[in-house]
C-alpha positions in Angstrom: 19.2 8.1 1.6 20.5 4.6 0.1 17.8 2.5 -0.8 18.4 -0.7 1.4 18.6 1.6 4.1 15.1 2.8 2.9 13.7 -0.3 2.3 14.5 -1.5 5.6 12.4 1.2 7.3 10.1 0.9 5.0 9.7 -3.1 6.2 10.0 -1.8 9.6 6.7 0.6 8.7 5.4 -2.7 7.7 6.0 -4.9 10.4 4.6 -2.0 13.3 1.5 -2.3 11.2 0.7 -5.4 11.3 1.8 -6.2 14.9 -1.3 -3.4 15.4 -5.4 -5.5 15.1 -7.0 -3.4 11.9 -3.7 -2.2 10.6 -2.3 -3.8 8.1 1.3 -3.7 6.9 0.1 -3.8 3.2 -1.2 -0.3 3.5 2.7 0.8 4.5 3.7 -0.7 1.3 1.1 0.6 -1.1 1.6 4.4 0.2 5.7 4.0 0.5 5.3 3.3 -3.1 6.8 0.1 -2.9 3.9 -2.6 -3.3 3.9 -4.0 -7.0 7.8 -5.2 -6.3 6.4 -6.3 -3.2 3.7 -8.5 -4.8 6.1 -9.3 -7.7 9.3 -10.2 -5.5 6.7 -12.2 -3.6 5.7 -14.4 -6.4 9.3 -15.1 -7.9 9.7 -17.5 -4.5 8.0 -20.6 -6.0 9.8 -23.7 -8.4 11.1 -21.3 -11.0 13.6 -20.1 -8.7 15.3 -23.5 -9.7 15.3 -22.6 -13.4 17.0 -19.2 -12.2 19.0 -20.7 -10.1 20.5 -23.1 -13.3 21.3 -20.4 -15.3 22.8 -17.7 -13.9 24.3 -19.4 -10.3 24.1 -17.8 -7.4 24.2 -14.3 -8.6 21.5 -15.1 -11.5 19.0 -16.9 -8.7 19.7 -13.3 -6.4 18.9 -11.3 -9.4 15.5 -13.3 -10.1 14.4 -13.1 -6.5 15.1 -9.2 -6.3 17.2 -10.1 -2.8 18.6 -6.5 -3.3 15.0 -5.8 -1.9 13.5 -8.9 -0.5 16.1 -9.1 2.0 16.3 -5.3 3.8 12.6 -5.4 3.7 12.4 -8.7 5.7 15.2 -7.5 8.1 13.2 -4.4 8.7 9.9 -6.3 9.1 11.3 -9.1 11.5 13.5 -6.5 13.6 10.0 -4.2 14.1 7.8 -6.8 14.6 9.8 -8.7 17.6 10.5 -5.2 18.6 7.2 -3.9 18.3 5.7 -6.4 20.2 6.1 -5.6 23.3 5.5 -1.5 23.1 2.1 -2.3 20.8 0.9 -5.1 23.8 1.6 -1.9 26.8 -0.2 0.6 24.1 -3.5 -1.6 23.7 -3.1 -2.4 27.4 -2.8 0.6 28.5 -3.2 3.5 26.2 -5.4 2.2 23.4 -7.3 5.5 22.3 -4.1 7.3 21.8 -2.9 4.0 20.1 -6.2 3.7 17.7 -6.2 7.5 16.7 -3.0 7.6 15.8 -3.9 4.5 13.2 -7.3 5.8 12.3 -5.4 9.2 11.1 -2.7 7.2 9.3 -4.8 5.1 7.4 -7.7 7.7 6.5 -4.8 9.8 5.2 -3.5 6.6 3.3 -7.0 6.1 1.2 -7.0 9.8 0.7 -3.6 9.6 -0.9 -4.0 6.4 -2.9 -7.6 7.2 -3.9 -7.3 9.9 -6.7 -8.4 8.2 -10.1 -5.6 7.0 -12.0 -6.3 8.4 -16.0 -7.9 5.4 -17.2 -10.4 5.2 -14.5 -14.1 4.6 -15.7 -17.2 4.8 -14.1 -17.3 1.2 -13.8 -14.9 0.7 -11.5 -16.8 2.0 -8.8 -18.1 -2.0 -8.4 -14.7 -3.2 -7.4 -14.9 -0.2 -4.9 -18.1 -0.9 -3.5 -16.7 -4.6 -3.4 -13.7 -4.0 -1.1 -16.0 -1.9 1.2 -18.5 -4.9 1.4 -15.2 -7.3 1.5 -13.3 -5.5 4.5 -16.7 -5.2 6.6 -17.7 -8.7 5.9 -14.5 -10.7 6.1 -13.5 -10.6 9.7 -17.1 -12.4 10.8 -16.2 -14.9 8.3 -12.8 -15.4 10.8 -13.9 -17.4 13.8 -15.2 -20.7 11.1 -11.5 -21.2 11.6 -11.6 -22.9 14.2 -14.3 -25.4 13.3 -10.9 -27.5 11.3 -10.6 -28.4 15.0 -6.9 -29.7 15.2 -5.0 -26.9 16.9 -2.0 -27.0 14.3 -4.1 -27.0 11.5 -6.4 -23.9 12.8 -2.7 -22.4 13.4 -1.7 -23.2 9.5 -4.5 -22.1 8.1 -4.5 -18.6 10.3 -0.7 -18.3 9.1 -1.8 -18.4 5.4 -4.6 -16.0 6.1 -2.9 -13.3 8.1 0.1 -13.5 5.9 -2.1 -13.3 2.7 -4.3 -10.3 4.8 -0.5 -8.6 5.0 -0.4 -8.1 1.2 -4.3 -6.6 1.1 -4.0 -3.2 1.8 -6.2 -1.8 4.5 -7.0 -5.4 5.7 -5.2 -6.0 8.4 -4.0 -9.5 9.5 -3.6 -9.0 13.4 -7.1 -8.2 13.6 -7.9 -11.2 11.8 -6.2 -13.7 13.9 -7.6 -11.6 16.9 -11.2 -12.4 15.2 -10.1 -16.2 15.0 -8.6 -16.2 18.5 -5.0 -16.9 17.6 -3.3 -13.0 17.6 -2.6 -13.9 21.2 -1.3 -17.6 21.1 0.9 -15.8 18.4 2.6 -13.2 20.3 3.4 -14.9 22.8 5.0 -17.4 20.6 7.1 -14.5 19.1 7.9 -12.7 22.6 8.7 -16.8 23.8 10.4 -17.8 20.3 8.4 -20.9 20.7 9.7 -22.5 17.7 7.3 -25.2 17.5 4.7 -22.6 17.4 6.3 -20.0 15.1 7.1 -23.1 12.5 4.1 -24.1 11.8 2.0 -20.5 11.7 5.4 -19.8 9.2 4.0 -23.1 6.8 0.6 -21.3 7.3 2.5 -18.5 6.0 4.9 -20.0 3.1 1.5 -21.3 1.5 -0.4 -18.1 1.7 2.5 -16.2 0.0 2.5 -19.0 -2.7 -0.6 -18.8 -4.0 -2.2 -15.3 -3.1 1.1 -13.5 -4.7 0.4 -14.8 -7.4 -3.3 -14.4 -7.6 -2.4 -10.9 -6.6 0.0 -10.3 -9.3 -2.2 -11.6 -12.2 -4.8 -9.2 -11.4 -2.5 -6.6 -11.1 -0.9 -7.5 -14.9 -4.7 -8.1 -16.5 -7.2 -5.8 -14.3 -4.9 -2.7 -12.4 -7.0 0.0 -12.4 -9.9 -2.1 -11.2 -7.4 -4.0 -8.6 -6.2 -0.6 -7.1 -10.3 0.3 -6.7 -10.6 -3.1 -5.1 -7.3 -2.4 -3.1 -8.7 1.4 -2.1 -12.2 -0.4 -1.1 -10.4 -2.3 1.4 -8.5 0.5 2.9 -11.6 2.8 3.5 -13.2 -0.3 4.9 -10.7 -0.6 7.3 -11.5 2.5 9.1 -14.6 1.5 11.3 -12.2 -1.3 12.7 -9.7 1.6 14.4 -12.4 3.9 15.3 -11.1 5.1 18.8 -14.5 5.2 20.4 -15.9 2.0 20.0 -18.1 -0.6 21.9 -17.8 -4.3 22.0 -21.6 -5.5 21.4 -21.5 -8.9 20.2 -18.3 -11.3 20.6 -18.5 -15.4 20.9 -15.4 -17.5 23.0 -12.8 -19.3 21.3 -11.4 -22.5 21.9 -9.7 -21.6 24.9 -11.9 -19.2 26.3 -10.2 -15.9 24.9 -13.0 -13.3 23.7 -13.5 -12.8 19.7 -14.7 -9.6 18.6 -17.3 -10.0 16.2 -19.3 -6.2 16.0 -18.9 -3.0 17.8 -20.8 0.3 18.5 -19.0 3.2 17.2 -20.1 6.1 19.8 -19.2 9.6 20.1 -16.7 10.9 22.4 -18.8 11.8 24.7 -20.8 8.7 24.8 -17.9 6.9 25.0 -16.9 9.0 28.3 -20.7 8.3 29.6 -20.5 4.9 29.0 -17.2 3.9 30.4 -16.8 6.4 33.2 -13.5 7.0 31.6 -12.5 10.1 30.0 -13.3 10.7 25.8 -9.7 11.8 25.9 -11.0 13.9 22.8 -7.9 16.5 22.2 -5.2 14.3 22.7 -6.9 11.4 20.7 -7.3 13.9 17.5 -3.6 15.2 18.7 -2.7 11.5 17.3 -4.8 11.6 14.3 -3.1 14.2 13.2 0.3 13.0 13.9 -1.0 9.7 12.0 -2.0 11.7 8.7 0.6 13.9 9.0 3.3 11.0 9.2 1.7 9.9 5.6 1.3 12.6 4.0 5.1 13.8 4.3 6.2 10.4 3.2 3.6 10.7 0.4 5.1 14.3 -0.6 8.5 12.3 -0.1 7.7 9.6 -2.5 6.1 11.9 -4.9 3.0 10.3 -5.3 0.8 10.9 -8.0 -2.3 8.8 -9.0 -3.4 5.7 -6.6 -0.6 3.5 -9.2 1.9 2.0 -7.0 5.4 1.9 -9.0 8.0 -0.3 -8.8 10.6 1.7 -6.8 12.7 4.0 -8.4 16.7 2.5 -8.6 15.3 -0.9 -9.4 14.9 -3.2 -13.0 11.5 -3.8 -13.5 10.8 -7.6 -12.4 9.9 -10.1 -15.3 6.5 -10.5 -16.3 6.8 -14.2 -16.7 8.2 -16.5 -14.5 10.7 -18.0 -16.8 14.1 -17.7 -15.3 15.1 -14.2 -17.3 15.1 -11.0 -16.0 15.3 -7.1 -17.6 
């Protein structure tokens, strides 16, 4: 398959995942083998790009920014977000059990695929794995504090920075964090209605988050690669409870616009869910969607030839330089 088409489709998968609260586009990037190239490419968008432009012109800038990868990826994400937003809204409203079942299977299989120990794995690498589990569980409960900023524009910018940072973390859903901040509905309505003022503020936050967080992740991957990967696996595994289809909201708070912000759930069996809600738990249909999600990941893993949980730069691209000096391999 043509590399640009392949990257576009992976971007579309990331966009579709990020439209669903509880699912991370970073997980899709991790499983499809483009995660580290994604982090390194995002890091290129900074002041050093001007140095590359002065030295090599437009061609040198395009190579430095890895636009052959970035443009089709962004196109796939954008097309998917704008097209999937309506479908996801309908599924979340009318078929939440089936949607959560599909993504539970997808994320569970992703955790299985990427959790294989690399050759340099040590026993102490359990510590970052556990840290990832704890952070994935506790992070959403901290998000409502963002509303204490008061100013709606500032809240939107901060929400964009946090959500886009979550996009870069496998297992951490930017959509779910927006939900816990009370911003998910606002942002999705802005996307559907092309509210350019709202989207502009959100984009400013996204730019701030990308600029800072991509550099932190790149630094960690360069200097503590295996430990960082174990941390990311912890995030993936820790996100699974959020996707469990049969659950009951037991704690919430109201946002500044009266919207309900979920804080904690009680996880149920399909039978208990049916008794509690008076509706069918859809055990077999949900299990079927779980298997479809898992099978999709396993097929992608097989197609990518995924081995140990060490995502590499995608085949066919030159390695990006380790330092932002305007040079390229």
